[in-house]
Phi, psi and omega in degrees: 000331179299322181297318178293318178297319178296321178298315179297316180298315181297314180294317180296315178299318180293327177293319182288318184250051196295298193296309188278344189243261196265323185295323179298325176294320177297321179295319177297318181293323184290338181291339183210137179294327178294313177300317180301313181299310184291321178293319179297316179297315182295317179295322178296321176298314180296319181290323182288307181290325176297325177292326175295319176296324178299321178302313181291324177296314180295326180290320187265341184276119177296152182302329182291346181249025180299338179293344181267005181302314181301316179297317180290322176296318178296319177296320179296316178293323177297318178294317177299321178301310180295317179298316180294319176297320179296314179298316179297322180296312182283335180283323184209083181296326181292320181267003184298322181300326180273328183277336183294333180296329179290325177292318179299316181290332188265331191302305186252034176289148180294339176297321181289307182295320178297324178296317181300319179288317183291324177295315180298315181292318181296315183282341176288339177283340180236087184302335180290340179266010185280066176232160180298323178298318178296319178297316182291322177296317178297322177295320178293322177297319179294320176298321177294322175298321177294320178299316178297318178298320179294321178293322177297318179293321180297325181300329183252355188305308184292322180292321181284347176253012182275171181288346178286345176269134180306143186303321182288342183254347185295146174087236187301312179300318180295322179295320180296318178295317179300314179296323178296318179293316178297319180299317179294322180294317179291321178298325180294335179285338183275000000 
């Protein structure tokens, strides 16, 4: 059920914060199966490793400084972003030009930042689950939820951008309505 709840949270967040954050990334991913695969993998890496960083932030941050969580989460994702780009550069210099765009699109996506907060909040309610493994599993579940959301969007991408859809409604407006309907349907399952 957590996976379904994460899917609903991701879609809802992306609907509210559409242009600058997550939905535009889903639209880019939906245009090509190759893009979808690489963006989904990259976001899953960011949510999983970022959740491990969240564990250490939560462990070391005193309660009186909880207001700095956003800043620390952003710094952790930024460090992960630079590390991943460095590893990709040295691992495959020839393919770096094509793979770096996926890191750029994925790093500061609202799916990643939202996952760090939701994982932290969810696991703080259950102190027995307060382990790095639990944080990383929750991050991987959220990444998987993003992959499922991207596949759901891909299923309708071409139809919602076809000539059978009125021109004023084609593309982004049709996708938002589609995501809203899917979000309500998935929410009804929880």
